[in-house]
C-alpha angles and dihedrals in degrees: 000000000000118000105278091204088071092065119096105248113151096115097050103105118154128177110212117226130219092012096152092046092048092053091050090051093055127073101226119188131164108285096019118155121217138184116219099194095187105029097175108171092345099256098133093040090054090055090053094045093052096042095079140000122277095008111161129203134201102209119197134174135155092218113088093204092051092050092048091050090049092051091052093045094048099037092115091065092061116186092000085089124058116194127210127175108219144103111272089237089065098046121119116185093188110209094342116115125195135222088213142005125203132185131180105198135210132018118340126228088246092056090050092049098050101083098203092060088071097218096123134051091209087086130044106245143138115284096256115127096167115147089191106042091196088079121087104217113095135174089254089061091054096043097045102037113024119098120260094246091050092051092047090051095053093044089054098041101040101024097035084224111169093197092053097128095048091049094046091051091051092049095051091046094049104034148147097083121184104180142043093239095050090053094045092049092050090051092048092050094053100052128079117275094249090053092046093058098036129122094289132029109271091236094057098091093043091053090049090051093048092049093050093050096043091053096033086230101167094045089050092047091051092052091047093050090054096048105034099071089061090057093061128095114236107287090012115141136231122201123185128187116204131183107200137036096255092059094040092051091053092048093047094050094038091056093043095048097045111106088208099056140074113203113234099183115059087180125027119261112241130195122275118252091253093057092046089053092050095042115026091188088067092067095091097042118121125184123205124184134196135175130217113246115254095240099029 
């Protein structure tokens, strides 16, 4: 791997959610080994590393800026942290088994706040949305080249957007689009006034759908949910934080249907009011936890 310190990273700042609840969900003893499957800026890993002596973490992330930020944040822990740039669906721990596995899904606040990444329509930026910028598919490719029916289908399936067909028709009639703001404005103009000035911006669900498809997020999550239980030691725990219903549904059923796991959270754990007030992006977070069966 290239030296992550060489990557420009000063703007990657991410506030981890449900940290206290995540720590309570894990069984952390001296010498425990954990996998942080979406290390982001390293916030959750830091909590694990400081919870007991000699804890080690395998920290993976497909986003080069996230991994660089984690390496800077966790530098004091030295070789107790091993970094690997990859999607968690493509991870192979070999013979290593973990006392716990954690994953914080979806787009991070840092990715949203770095304009050139193209995840947010709050900033004018190219239609990118790639978490791993080594891949070629971008949101611009989808928006400017996919057929109207295909766009409508992904807006409905991955964004749960009820005006998916109207929005897809507008996009295909007005494209090409070069920037996030141009696309968001076109979407806002084509929906009814009441929808335009509703609780959320009318482009929100479309942008979610584009991000999910560009990064194949749900496919990767399904693969991870099938593989991760086999990476746990007996009675090791897996904790996953999701941010929308599509992710949460996959996690819920993935835990329930695994022959290796016992579900520990019948209902998802959600942030306390204090955390939601301090960090509005935490409001949609849901934490589910499962434990590998002793004999599995």
